[in-house]
C-alpha positions in Angstrom: 0.0 0.0 0.0 1.1 3.6 -0.7 -0.4 5.5 2.2 -2.3 3.2 4.7 -4.9 0.6 3.9 -7.7 2.9 5.0 -6.3 5.9 3.2 -5.7 4.0 -0.1 -9.4 3.1 -0.1 -10.3 6.7 0.7 -8.1 8.0 -2.2 -9.8 5.6 -4.6 -13.3 6.6 -3.4 -12.5 10.3 -3.6 -11.0 9.9 -7.1 -14.2 8.2 -8.3 -16.5 10.8 -6.7 -14.6 13.7 -8.1 -14.3 12.2 -11.6 -18.1 11.7 -11.6 -18.8 15.2 -10.2 -16.5 17.0 -12.6 -17.9 15.0 -15.6 -21.4 16.0 -14.5 -20.3 19.7 -14.3 -18.7 19.4 -17.7 -21.9 17.9 -19.1 -24.0 20.8 -17.7 -21.5 23.2 -19.2 -22.0 21.9 -22.7 -20.4 18.5 -22.9 -22.7 15.5 -23.0 -21.9 12.5 -20.8 -20.8 10.5 -23.8 -18.1 13.1 -24.6 -19.9 14.6 -27.5 -20.8 18.3 -27.7 -23.6 19.7 -29.8 -24.3 16.4 -31.6 -26.9 13.7 -31.4 -26.2 10.3 -29.9 -25.1 7.9 -32.6 -27.2 4.9 -33.0 -25.9 1.3 -33.1 -23.6 0.8 -36.0 -23.5 4.5 -36.8 -20.4 6.7 -36.6 -20.9 9.7 -34.3 -22.1 12.6 -36.3 -19.4 15.3 -36.8 -21.2 18.7 -36.7 -19.8 22.2 -36.4 -18.7 22.5 -32.8 -18.5 18.7 -32.2 -15.3 17.2 -30.8 -14.7 14.0 -28.7 -13.8 14.2 -25.0 -10.8 11.9 -25.0 -9.8 9.8 -22.1 -6.4 8.4 -21.1 -5.7 5.3 -23.2 -7.9 6.6 -26.1 -5.6 6.5 -29.1 -8.0 8.5 -31.3 -6.5 11.7 -29.9 -2.9 10.4 -29.7 -2.6 11.8 -26.2 -4.0 11.1 -22.7 -6.3 14.0 -21.9 -8.8 14.5 -19.0 -9.4 11.9 -16.4 -7.6 8.6 -17.0 -9.8 5.7 -18.1 -10.3 2.6 -15.9 -8.5 0.6 -18.6 -5.5 2.8 -18.3 -5.5 2.8 -14.5 -5.8 -1.0 -14.4 -2.6 -1.3 -16.5 -0.6 0.4 -13.8 1.2 -0.9 -10.7 -1.2 -0.8 -7.7 0.8 1.9 -5.8 1.4 4.0 -8.9 -2.3 3.8 -9.6 -3.1 5.0 -6.1 -0.6 7.8 -6.4 -2.1 8.9 -9.7 -5.6 8.7 -8.3 -4.5 10.9 -5.4 -3.2 13.6 -7.7 -6.4 13.6 -9.8 -8.5 13.6 -6.7 -7.0 17.0 -5.6 -5.6 18.7 -8.6 -7.3 21.9 -10.0 -9.6 21.1 -12.9 -7.3 23.1 -15.2 -4.6 20.4 -14.5 -7.1 17.7 -15.2 -7.9 19.0 -18.7 -4.6 20.6 -19.8 -2.1 17.7 -19.3 -2.1 14.0 -20.2 -1.9 11.4 -17.6 1.6 10.5 -18.8 2.7 13.8 -17.4 1.6 12.9 -13.9 3.1 9.4 -14.1 6.5 11.0 -13.6 5.4 12.5 -10.2 3.5 9.3 -9.2 6.4 6.9 -10.0 9.0 9.0 -8.2 6.7 9.4 -5.2 6.1 5.7 -4.9 9.8 4.9 -5.2 10.7 7.3 -2.5 7.9 6.0 -0.2 9.3 2.5 -0.6 13.1 3.2 -0.6 13.8 6.1 1.6 13.2 5.5 5.3 12.7 9.2 6.1 9.9 9.3 3.5 8.3 6.1 4.6 8.1 7.6 8.1 6.2 10.7 7.0 2.4 10.8 7.9 0.5 9.7 4.8 -1.3 13.0 4.2 1.8 15.0 4.7 3.7 12.9 2.2 0.9 13.3 -0.3 0.9 17.1 -0.1 4.6 17.9 0.3 6.5 15.1 -1.5 4.1 13.4 -4.0 2.0 16.4 -5.2 2.9 17.8 -8.6 1.9 21.5 -8.3 3.8 24.2 -6.4 2.3 27.5 -7.7 0.9 28.5 -11.1 3.7 27.0 -13.2 3.4 24.9 -16.3 3.5 21.2 -15.4 6.1 19.1 -17.2 7.7 15.8 -16.0 10.8 16.5 -13.9 10.8 14.4 -10.7 12.6 11.4 -12.1 15.1 13.6 -14.0 16.0 15.5 -10.8 15.7 12.5 -8.6 18.3 10.4 -10.5 20.9 13.3 -10.2 20.1 13.9 -6.6 20.3 10.3 -5.6 23.9 10.3 -6.8 24.7 13.6 -5.1 23.2 12.7 -1.8 23.9 9.0 -1.4 27.3 8.5 -3.2 30.7 9.6 -2.2 32.3 12.2 -4.5 35.9 13.0 -3.9 36.3 15.3 -0.9 32.5 16.0 -0.7 31.0 13.8 2.0 27.5 12.4 1.9 25.1 14.6 3.9 23.9 12.8 7.0 21.0 14.8 8.4 17.8 16.2 6.9 19.2 19.7 7.2 22.4 18.7 5.4 20.4 17.1 2.6 18.3 20.2 2.1 21.4 22.4 2.0 23.1 20.1 -0.5 20.0 20.0 -2.7 20.1 23.8 -2.8 23.7 23.8 -3.8 22.8 21.4 -6.7 20.1 23.9 -7.6 22.5 26.8 -7.7 24.7 24.8 -10.1 21.7 24.5 -12.4 19.8 27.7 -12.1 20.0 31.4 -11.0 17.9 34.5 -10.9 16.9 36.5 -14.0 14.1 39.0 -14.2 11.4 38.0 -16.7 7.7 38.3 -17.5 5.0 37.0 -15.2 4.3 33.7 -16.9 5.7 30.9 -14.7 7.7 28.3 -16.6 7.9 24.7 -15.5 10.6 23.4 -13.2 11.9 21.3 -16.1 12.2 24.4 -18.4 13.9 26.3 -15.7 16.5 23.5 -15.4 17.0 23.4 -19.1 17.6 27.1 -19.6 19.3 27.7 -16.2 17.5 30.8 -15.0 14.2 32.5 -14.0 12.7 34.9 -11.6 12.3 34.1 -7.9 8.9 32.4 -8.3 10.4 30.1 -10.9 13.6 29.5 -8.8 11.4 28.4 -5.9 9.2 26.2 -8.0 12.4 24.5 -9.3 13.9 24.0 -5.8 10.6 22.7 -4.3 10.4 20.1 -7.1 14.1 19.2 -6.5 13.5 18.8 -2.8 10.4 16.6 -3.4 12.2 14.6 -6.0 14.8 13.8 -3.3 12.2 13.0 -0.6 12.5 16.2 1.3 9.1 17.7 2.1 9.0 21.2 0.7 6.7 24.1 -0.3 6.9 27.5 -1.7 6.3 30.5 0.6 6.0 34.1 -0.4 5.3 37.6 0.6 2.5 38.5 -1.9 3.5 42.1 -1.6 6.1 43.7 0.7 4.7 46.4 3.0 7.9 48.5 3.4 9.0 48.6 -0.3 7.7 47.8 -3.7 7.7 44.3 -5.3 7.4 40.8 -3.7 9.4 37.7 -3.2 9.1 33.9 -3.0 11.4 31.3 -1.4 11.3 27.8 0.0 10.5 26.0 3.2 11.6 22.5 3.9 10.6 20.1 6.6 13.7 19.1 8.5 14.4 18.0 12.1 10.6 18.0 12.8 9.9 21.6 11.8 9.6 23.9 8.9 12.8 25.8 8.0 13.5 28.2 5.1 16.1 28.9 2.5 16.6 31.2 -0.5 16.0 29.2 -3.7 19.3 28.7 -5.7 21.0 30.9 -3.1 22.8 28.3 -0.9 24.2 29.1 2.5 25.8 27.0 5.1 22.9 27.1 7.5 19.1 27.1 7.1 16.9 30.0 8.0 19.1 32.5 6.3 18.6 34.5 3.1 19.0 38.0 1.8 15.3 38.5 2.5 15.5 37.9 6.3 15.3 41.6 7.1 12.6 42.2 4.5 10.5 39.3 5.8 10.8 40.7 9.3 9.0 43.8 8.1 6.3 42.0 6.2 2.5 42.1 6.9 1.8 38.6 5.6 3.7 35.6 4.3 1.7 32.7 2.8 2.0 29.2 1.6 -0.5 27.1 -0.4 -1.9 23.6 0.1 -3.8 21.7 -2.6 -5.0 18.7 -0.6 -7.2 18.6 2.5 -5.1 16.4 4.8 -5.1 16.4 8.6 -1.9 18.5 8.5 -4.1 21.5 7.9 -5.2 21.4 11.5 -1.7 22.7 12.4 -1.9 25.6 10.0 -3.2 29.2 10.4 -5.6 29.3 7.4 -6.0 32.8 6.0 -8.4 32.0 3.1 -8.9 30.0 -0.1 -8.5 30.4 -3.8 -10.9 28.0 -5.3 -9.6 24.5 -4.4 -6.4 25.9 -2.9 -6.0 26.6 0.8 -3.9 29.7 1.8 -1.9 29.3 5.0 -0.4 32.2 7.0 3.3 31.6 7.8 4.1 35.1 9.0 4.8 34.1 12.7 7.9 32.2 11.5 9.5 35.4 10.2 8.4 38.2 12.5 6.3 39.1 15.6 2.6 39.3 14.8 -0.6 40.7 16.2 -4.1 39.4 16.1 -6.8 41.4 14.2 -10.5 40.9 14.6 -12.9 42.3 11.9 -16.6 42.5 12.4 -19.4 43.4 9.9 -22.1 45.8 11.1 -24.2 43.7 13.3 -27.4 44.3 11.5 -25.8 43.1 8.3 -24.6 39.9 9.7 -28.0 39.2 11.3 -30.1 40.1 8.2 -27.9 38.5 5.5 -27.8 41.7 3.6 -24.0 42.0 3.4 -23.6 41.3 -0.3 -24.7 44.6 -2.0 -26.8 47.7 -1.6 -30.5 47.2 -2.1 -30.4 49.6 -5.0 -27.4 48.0 -6.7 -28.2 46.2 -10.0 -28.1 42.4 -10.3 -24.8 41.2 -11.7 -23.7 38.0 -13.5 -23.0 35.1 -11.2 -21.4 31.7 -11.5 -23.3 28.5 -11.9 -22.6 27.6 -8.3 -23.9 31.0 -7.0 -27.1 30.5 -9.0 -27.6 27.1 -7.5 -27.2 28.5 -4.0 -29.8 31.2 -4.7 -32.2 28.7 -6.1 -31.8 26.6 -2.9 -32.8 29.6 -0.9 -29.4 30.2 0.7 -29.0 33.7 2.1 -25.7 35.6 1.6 -24.5 36.2 5.2 -20.8 36.3 4.5 -18.5 38.8 2.8 -15.1 38.3 1.2 -12.7 40.9 2.7 -9.3 41.8 1.1 -6.3 42.7 3.2 -4.3 45.4 1.4 -1.0 47.3 1.6 0.5 50.0 -0.5 2.9 48.7 -3.2 3.8 49.7 -6.7 1.5 52.7 -7.0 -1.7 51.1 -5.7 -3.3 49.1 -2.9 -2.3 45.5 -3.4 -4.1 42.5 -1.9 -2.2 40.2 0.5 -5.1 37.8 1.1 -8.8 37.4 0.7 -10.7 36.0 3.7 -14.4 35.3 4.1 -16.3 36.3 7.2 -18.2 33.6 9.1 -22.0 33.7 9.3 -21.8 35.9 12.3 -20.0 38.5 10.2 -16.6 38.0 11.9 -13.1 37.1 10.8 -9.7 37.1 12.5 -6.1 36.9 11.3 -2.5 37.5 12.3 -0.4 40.1 10.6 2.5 42.6 11.2 2.3 45.9 12.9 2.0 48.2 9.9 -1.0 49.9 8.4 -3.5 47.7 6.7 -6.4 48.6 4.4 -9.4 46.4 4.9 -11.4 46.2 1.7 -14.8 44.3 1.7 -15.8 43.1 -1.8 -19.3 44.6 -1.3 -20.7 47.9 -2.5 -22.8 47.9 0.7 -19.8 48.3 3.0 -17.0 50.9 3.4 -13.3 50.3 3.4 -11.5 50.6 6.7 -8.0 51.5 7.6 -6.2 49.5 10.4 -3.6 51.9 11.8 -0.1 50.8 12.6 0.5 49.5 16.1 2.0 46.7 18.1 -1.0 45.4 20.0 -4.0 43.2 19.0 -6.8 45.3 17.4 -10.5 45.2 16.5 -12.1 46.8 13.4 -15.8 47.3 12.9 -16.8 47.9 9.3 -19.4 50.5 8.4 -22.2 50.4 5.9 -21.9 52.5 2.8 -23.2 56.0 3.5 -23.0 55.7 7.3 -21.0 58.0 9.5 -17.8 56.6 11.0 -19.1 54.3 13.7 -15.8 53.1 15.0 -16.2 52.4 18.7 -13.9 53.5 21.5 -10.9 51.1 21.7 -11.1 50.0 18.1 -8.1 50.6 15.9 -9.9 50.8 12.5 -10.9 54.0 10.8 -13.6 53.6 8.1 -12.8 55.3 4.8 -15.6 56.9 2.9 -15.3 57.6 -0.8 -14.6 61.3 -1.1 -17.0 63.6 -3.0 -14.0 64.8 -5.2 -10.4 65.9 -5.0 -7.4 64.3 -3.5 -7.5 62.4 -0.2 -4.2 62.2 1.8 -3.2 58.9 3.5 -0.1 58.6 5.6 0.9 55.0 5.1 2.9 53.5 7.9 5.1 50.5 7.1 5.6 47.7 9.6 8.6 47.9 11.9 11.4 45.4 11.9 10.6 42.7 14.4 12.5 39.5 13.4 12.4 36.0 14.7 16.1 35.4 15.3 17.9 32.4 14.0 21.6 31.2 14.2 23.8 33.1 11.8 26.5 31.8 9.5 30.0 32.7 10.8 32.6 34.6 8.8 34.3 31.4 7.6 31.0 29.9 6.4 30.1 33.1 4.6 33.5 33.1 2.8 32.9 29.4 1.8 29.4 30.2 0.6 30.7 33.0 -1.6 33.4 30.8 -3.1 30.9 28.1 -3.8 28.6 30.5 -5.7 31.5 31.4 -8.0 32.1 27.7 -8.8 28.4 27.1 -9.2 28.1 30.0 -11.7 30.9 28.4 -13.8 29.3 25.0 -13.8 25.9 26.5 -14.7 27.2 28.7 -17.4 29.1 25.9 -19.1 26.0 23.6 -19.0 23.5 26.1 -20.4 25.7 28.2 -22.7 24.4 26.6 -25.9 20.8 26.0 -24.8 18.0 26.8 -27.3 14.5 25.5 -27.0 13.7 22.9 -29.7 10.7 24.8 -30.9 12.7 28.0 -31.3 15.4 26.1 -33.3 12.7 24.7 -35.5 11.2 28.1 -36.2 14.6 29.7 -37.0 15.2 27.0 -39.6 14.2 28.7 -42.8 13.8 25.5 -44.7 10.4 24.6 -46.3 8.1 26.2 -48.8 7.8 30.0 -49.0 4.5 29.8 -47.1 6.1 27.7 -44.4 9.0 30.1 -44.1 6.6 33.1 -43.8 4.4 31.5 -41.1 7.5 30.4 -39.2 8.8 34.0 -39.2 5.4 35.4 -38.1 5.0 32.8 -35.3 8.6 33.5 -34.1 7.8 37.3 -33.9 4.7 36.6 -31.8 6.7 34.7 -29.1 8.1 36.4 -26.0 11.7 36.2 -24.9 10.6 33.6 -22.3 8.7 31.6 -25.0 11.9 31.3 -27.0 13.5 29.4 -24.2 10.9 26.8 -23.5 8.6 26.3 -26.5 8.3 22.7 -27.7 8.8 21.6 -31.3 5.8 19.3 -31.2 3.5 22.2 -30.4 5.0 24.5 -32.9 4.7 21.9 -35.7 1.1 21.2 -34.9 0.4 24.9 -34.9 2.0 25.5 -38.2 0.3 22.6 -39.9 -3.1 23.7 -38.6 -2.5 27.3 -39.7 -1.5 26.3 -43.3 -4.6 24.1 -43.6 -7.0 26.9 -42.5 -8.5 29.9 -44.1 -5.9 32.0 -42.2 -3.4 31.2 -45.1 -4.2 34.6 -46.5 -2.9 36.3 -43.3 0.3 34.4 -42.7 2.2 37.7 -42.0 -0.2 38.8 -39.3 0.9 37.7 -35.7 -2.6 38.5 -34.4 -4.0 35.7 -36.6 -1.3 33.1 -36.8 0.7 33.9 -33.7 1.0 31.0 -31.2 1.1 33.2 -28.1 -2.3 34.8 -27.1 -2.1 35.8 -23.4 -0.2 34.3 -20.5 -1.6 30.8 -21.0 0.5 27.6 -21.4 1.5 27.2 -25.1 -0.5 24.5 -26.7 -1.8 23.2 -30.1 -4.9 25.4 -29.7 -5.3 26.3 -33.3 -5.7 22.7 -34.3 -8.0 21.9 -31.4 -10.3 25.0 -31.8 -10.5 24.4 -35.5 -11.7 20.9 -35.0 -14.2 21.9 -32.4 -15.8 24.7 -34.5 -16.0 23.0 -37.8 -16.2 24.7 -41.2 -19.7 26.1 -40.9 -19.1 27.9 -37.6 -15.7 29.2 -38.8 -17.4 30.7 -41.9 -20.1 32.2 -39.7 -17.9 33.8 -37.1 -15.6 35.2 -39.9 -18.6 37.2 -41.0 -20.0 37.9 -37.6 -17.1 38.3 -35.0 -19.5 40.1 -32.6 -21.2 36.7 -32.1 -18.0 35.0 -30.7 -18.5 36.2 -27.2 -22.0 34.8 -27.1 -20.7 31.5 -28.3 -17.9 31.4 -25.7 -20.3 32.3 -22.9 -22.7 29.5 -24.0 -20.0 26.9 -24.1 -17.8 27.6 -21.0 -18.8 28.3 -17.4 -16.8 28.9 -14.3 -16.3 26.2 -11.6 -14.3 28.2 -9.1 -14.3 25.8 -6.2 -12.7 23.1 -8.4 -9.9 25.2 -9.8 -7.1 27.5 -8.9 -7.8 31.1 -10.0 -4.2 31.8 -11.1 -4.3 29.1 -13.8 -5.3 29.9 -17.3 -6.8 26.9 -19.1 -5.7 26.5 -22.7 -8.4 27.1 -25.4 -8.6 23.5 -26.4 -9.0 22.3 -22.8 -11.7 24.9 -22.1 -13.7 23.8 -25.1 -13.3 20.1 -24.2 -14.4 20.6 -20.6 -16.8 23.5 -20.9 -15.2 25.0 -17.8 -12.7 27.8 -17.4 -12.2 31.1 -15.5 -12.5 34.7 -16.8 -8.9 35.0 -17.9 -9.1 31.7 -19.9 -12.4 32.9 -21.4 -10.8 36.0 -22.8 -7.9 33.8 -24.3 -10.5 31.4 -25.8 -12.4 34.3 -27.5 -9.2 35.5 -29.1 -8.3 31.9 -30.2 -11.7 31.4 -31.8 -11.3 34.7 -33.7 -7.9 33.8 -35.0 -9.0 30.4 -36.2 -11.7 32.3 -38.2 -9.1 34.6 -39.7 -10.0 37.5 -37.5 -7.0 39.4 -36.0 -7.4 39.3 -32.2 -5.3 40.0 -29.1 -5.4 40.4 -25.3 -5.5 44.1 -24.3 -2.4 44.8 -22.2 -4.0 47.1 -19.6 -6.7 44.8 -18.3 -6.6 41.4 -20.1 -9.7 41.9 -22.2 -9.8 40.1 -25.5 -10.5 42.3 -28.5 -10.5 42.0 -32.3 -9.2 44.3 -35.0 -11.9 46.0 -37.1 -9.8 48.3 -39.3 -6.2 48.9 -40.3 -4.7 51.8 -42.2 -2.0 49.5 -43.7 -2.5 46.5 -45.9 -5.4 44.6 -44.4 -3.7 41.3 -44.6 -0.5 42.4 -42.9 0.6 43.2 -39.4 -1.4 45.8 -37.5 -0.4 49.5 -37.6 -0.5 51.9 -34.7 -3.8 53.3 -36.2 -5.5 49.9 -36.0 -8.9 49.9 -34.3 -10.0 47.2 -31.9 -13.3 46.2 -30.3 -13.7 44.0 -27.2 -15.6 40.8 -27.8 -17.5 41.6 -24.6 -19.3 44.9 -25.5 -19.5 45.9 -21.8 -15.7 46.2 -21.9 -15.6 49.0 -24.5 -13.4 51.9 -23.5 -15.8 54.7 -24.2 -14.6 57.1 -21.5 -11.3 58.9 -21.4 -9.1 60.2 -18.5 -6.5 62.8 -19.3 -3.8 63.2 -16.7 -1.5 66.2 -16.5 1.9 66.7 -14.8 4.5 69.4 -14.7 7.4 67.0 -14.6 7.3 63.8 -16.5 10.6 62.6 -15.0 9.0 62.5 -11.5 6.1 60.2 -12.4 6.7 56.5 -13.1 3.8 54.1 -13.3 3.9 51.3 -10.7 6.4 53.3 -8.7 4.9 56.8 -8.0 1.4 56.4 -9.4 -1.2 53.8 -10.4 -4.8 53.4 -11.5 -7.2 50.7 -10.3 -10.7 49.9 -11.6 -13.0 49.4 -8.6 -15.5 46.6 -8.9 -19.3 46.9 -8.3 -19.8 43.2 -8.7 -18.3 41.7 -5.5 -15.3 40.8 -7.6 -11.7 41.8 -6.9 -10.6 45.3 -8.1 -8.3 45.4 -11.1 -5.0 47.3 -11.3 -4.5 48.5 -14.8 -1.2 47.5 -16.5 -0.5 50.9 -18.1 2.7 52.5 -19.4 4.0 56.0 -19.1 2.9 57.4 -22.5 3.3 61.1 -21.6 3.2 63.7 -24.4 4.3 67.2 -23.3 3.0 66.8 -19.8 -0.3 65.0 -20.5 -1.4 61.4 -21.0 -4.7 60.1 -22.4 -6.1 56.9 -20.9 -9.1 55.2 -22.5 -11.3 53.6 -19.9 -14.2 51.3 -19.5 -17.0 53.3 -17.8 -17.0 52.7 -14.0 -15.3 53.7 -10.8 -11.6 54.1 -10.5 -9.0 55.0 -7.8 -6.0 57.1 -8.9 -3.1 56.9 -6.5 0.1 58.8 -6.2 2.8 58.1 -3.6 6.2 59.0 -2.4 8.0 56.2 -0.6 10.3 57.2 2.2 13.6 55.4 3.1 12.0 54.0 6.2 9.3 52.3 4.2 6.5 54.7 5.0 4.7 56.5 2.1 2.9 59.8 1.5 -0.1 58.5 -0.4 -2.8 60.6 -2.2 -6.0 59.1 -3.7 -8.5 60.5 -6.2 -11.7 58.6 -6.8 -13.1 58.9 -10.3 -16.4 57.9 -11.9 -15.7 57.4 -15.7 -18.8 57.9 -17.7 -19.5 56.7 -21.3 -18.6 59.3 -24.0 -17.2 61.7 -21.5 -13.7 62.9 -20.6 -12.2 63.8 -17.3 -9.1 65.9 -16.7 -7.0 65.6 -13.6 -3.6 67.0 -12.7 -1.4 64.6 -10.8 -0.5 65.7 -7.4 2.5 64.4 -5.4 3.1 65.1 -1.8 6.7 66.3 -1.5 9.2 64.6 0.7 11.1 66.8 3.1 14.9 66.3 3.0 15.0 65.5 6.8 12.7 62.5 6.1 15.4 61.0 3.9 18.6 61.3 5.8 20.5 60.2 8.9 23.9 61.1 10.4 26.4 58.4 11.3 30.1 58.6 12.3 31.9 56.4 9.8 34.4 53.7 11.0 37.7 53.2 9.1 37.4 52.0 5.5 40.5 51.2 3.5 40.1 51.1 -0.3 42.4 50.6 -3.3 42.0 51.6 -6.9 42.5 49.2 -9.9 46.1 50.1 -10.0 46.7 49.2 -6.4 47.0 52.8 -5.2 45.3 53.8 -2.0 42.0 55.6 -2.4 42.0 58.7 -0.3 39.1 59.8 1.7 37.3 62.4 -0.4 35.8 65.0 1.9 34.3 68.1 0.4 31.7 66.5 -1.7 28.8 64.2 -1.3 29.6 60.6 -2.4 27.7 57.4 -3.2 29.3 54.1 -2.5 27.9 50.7 -3.6 29.5 47.6 -2.2 28.8 44.9 -4.7 28.3 41.1 -4.6 28.8 40.6 -8.4 26.5 37.9 -9.9 24.1 37.8 -7.0 20.4 38.7 -7.4 20.2 41.9 -5.3 23.4 43.3 -6.8 22.1 42.5 -10.4 19.0 44.6 -9.5 20.8 47.7 -8.5 23.2 47.6 -11.5 20.3 47.1 -13.9 18.4 50.0 -12.4 21.5 52.2 -12.9 21.5 51.3 -16.6 17.7 51.9 -16.8 18.2 55.4 -15.4 21.4 56.1 -17.4 20.8 59.8 -18.1 20.5 60.6 -14.4 23.5 58.4 -13.4 25.7 60.1 -16.0 25.3 63.3 -14.1 26.4 61.9 -10.7 28.9 59.3 -12.0 32.0 61.2 -10.9 30.7 61.0 -7.3 30.0 57.2 -7.4 32.3 54.5 -6.2 31.7 50.8 -6.8 33.4 48.6 -4.2 34.3 44.9 -4.6 36.0 42.4 -2.3 38.6 41.5 -4.9 40.0 43.2 -8.0 38.8 40.3 -10.2 35.2 40.8 -9.3 35.0 44.0 -11.4 35.4 41.8 -14.5 31.9 40.3 -13.9 29.7 40.8 -17.0 27.2 43.3 -15.5 29.8 45.2 -13.6 31.8 45.7 -16.8 28.7 46.8 -18.6 28.0 49.4 -16.0 31.6 50.7 -15.8 31.6 50.8 -19.6 28.5 52.8 -19.7 29.7 55.2 -17.0 33.5 55.6 -17.4 33.8 58.3 -14.8 32.6 55.9 -12.0 35.4 55.0 -9.6 36.1 51.2 -9.2 37.9 50.1 -6.1 38.3 47.1 -3.9 38.6 46.6 -0.1 42.0 46.0 1.5 40.2 44.2 4.2 36.7 43.0 3.3 35.9 42.3 6.9 35.7 46.1 7.5 32.3 46.0 5.8 30.8 44.2 8.8 31.7 47.0 11.2 30.6 49.6 8.7 27.2 48.1 8.1 26.6 47.6 11.9 27.2 51.3 12.4 24.2 51.8 10.2 22.3 49.1 12.0 22.3 46.9 8.9 22.8 43.1 8.6 26.4 42.5 7.4 25.2 39.8 5.1 22.9 42.0 3.1 24.5 43.0 -0.2 24.7 45.3 -2.0 25.6 47.6 0.8 24.8 51.2 -0.3 25.8 54.3 1.7 26.1 58.0 1.0 28.5 60.4 2.8 28.2 64.1 3.1 30.9 66.7 2.5 32.4 66.1 5.9 32.5 62.3 5.5 29.5 61.5 7.7 27.2 58.7 6.6 23.8 60.3 5.7 22.0 57.3 4.0 22.4 53.6 3.9 20.6 50.5 2.6 21.5 46.8 2.8 20.2 44.4 0.1 18.0 45.7 -2.7 14.5 47.2 -2.8 12.7 48.1 -6.0 13.2 51.8 -6.7 16.5 52.1 -4.8 18.3 53.4 -7.9 15.9 56.2 -8.4 16.0 57.0 -4.7 19.8 57.3 -4.7 19.5 59.9 -7.5 17.2 62.0 -5.4 19.4 61.8 -2.4 22.5 62.8 -4.4 20.6 65.7 -5.8 19.3 67.0 -2.4 
């Protein structure tokens, strides 16, 4: 048996129950039980009728599709080893419905086989509680990544690394040592690189050797699980004291959860460059996909469909307990959902079922928000109980409490160290905060700017043992060796799909469509696209009516939104049939009606961050709103209609006119209409500013569309398209919140809000307002301890009093240092002006030859490069600024008399721009 005799039986029963339940939901969503959509049932001896829109719902083992799609068939399961079958049934019993439909059962066999082998052959895995093993060793999904087989690949390498002698390297003996060694292996195979938001698979990360922090942590969690070490991704959804966010890894070792930076190995656990940042967070979360008994030990903060969100903040900082209460009359009456005069809004099939069964809406979903990147960002969504109450643990900074109900006001939880209670108020009521409560209700202003003094949380860390100086030196030396190993392994890597597209062989038509498809792919796509998918796509395009638009990426492009790349053109074409394709080609406005009639949401069975592929959405009849938009664009492209996903809000739209040749690529004058007519941008907001250089979207300002439907608000992904001090922003009619902010060095922010109601066929003009930062809010004064530096030629660098000077002590090649150097290059014009007053410091002369350091010094030749005579002086210097000596890059500014007036350890988004401002004070 894989788990226990009783649990094995429970897994089988749960698998059968869920398979039956989901097939029933798919049937109601447009798929008949026999796997046939929009067709009559074939009589005995007849072939199933193939009508426009008809396609078979394939099962695992069904060779007609050539792939195992959807739930595996009984015949397929019976062919498997008993324990492997149980493992596979466990995965299908708990995986999001998107995973059920998007990937063949063969994909999950990799995870099942490796999990079974570990359970049988590794004593530490055998000893794990069954449900804990299922969630943190066997389970395939970590976050919102693409799923590709990887566990057996990683496991084979790690078995040799962990259990065989290799020269001077000894086999790790303890769970902690194994976790640390796995992270060293990970560093030899992958590192940080900033990229777009789509999360690649762990296998693709390994092949190309880099990714952003969310991808690094997905990779390391898979590596840990492949070696039998229970692991999970944890993350700060949004920092509260600076912009951006971060993800890392927790491992179960020595009977407790401990953490590490993914692909950033150190000699001890519970250390990472983010230690100080996490000690100032408001919330740190992890996810669980199964519903085992282990959840009884977790602090559950909310759910996202079938996923449980767990609060891990107390492992990283001191927390306080917050109680939130709805107005008592709301909780008692069940009227918390919306104002009586608010219009009815579209609801999911599940919500309709609840209303028909007479269930009263007594709960409200509440968002917990902090200021980050120019707007209020959501840390968690938690539902009140039927008494209108919820509680949670968080840090001691300011928190915005935002109920997803037009019947209730937002509230602001003020910063403080003690536990607190917040009573929400009804919309239109006066502030009814009672004495002793810490919340202040926030009413929508009648007009104009509203000032909010945002207070970041204080630094209250949970202390862990530190690496000593010798260990830190050894860790640095290892990272240099790891980079050499990684670079050698990945230097010639190119995704097979990209190589195929770049091969110009074939007919002129094939060469043209290859070129167009290649142009449609992102930089990330070029590193992980598969040849099989590209070939299927090209073949389907050349067989279709789209042959006349082979140079238009909005027709034949493979990439649509942020979905997993798939053979969607082939699948959607087969589903629609020739009659529907011809009809939609003439009537694109009907596509949205078709999509809404064929797919419906099933939120409790899915994970909201996944985007189902168009083919999987049509097969299942189930997908979320983001996948619905991608599906509409896919249907249009198959019909030869140029379509895309709107960048600002993810809305699917189609091209209706083009000033250039109609069959070519779109011009800047091209006109687009959304498939969903309610998403037409018929309003316009014009913003004005006196200084374009001081405004940067997602840094000093942002715009959010406020929802009237009980759905989450939507931050718009705009760009700074300023033209002589003004910027026109087309908007969908509705309510918006415009935010400007100035972040202070201590993490606080001067925030200004302006609430806007955009009306159809009307224009609004607003001048951006920024609250100015006083110089005294930026600076400190510190007596500097001795620092001995040498120039490239070995000469002593004299202390340069008489001018303000910026010093950046680098850790070349490491993620935080890469950030600050890239930000200098991004703000090149400003750094050119201050370059003569900038010094880059390294521990050794050779480090200045690192690729990015050389790029920066080449771009700014007047920057001074120097190295430390005694690198250990950095520790005393950093401690004088109350900074952690391990946090690099170490940045400090001295005034004309040589006193330290500003410092920062590690990296925060926007640090580069902040340094420019400090140097110009």
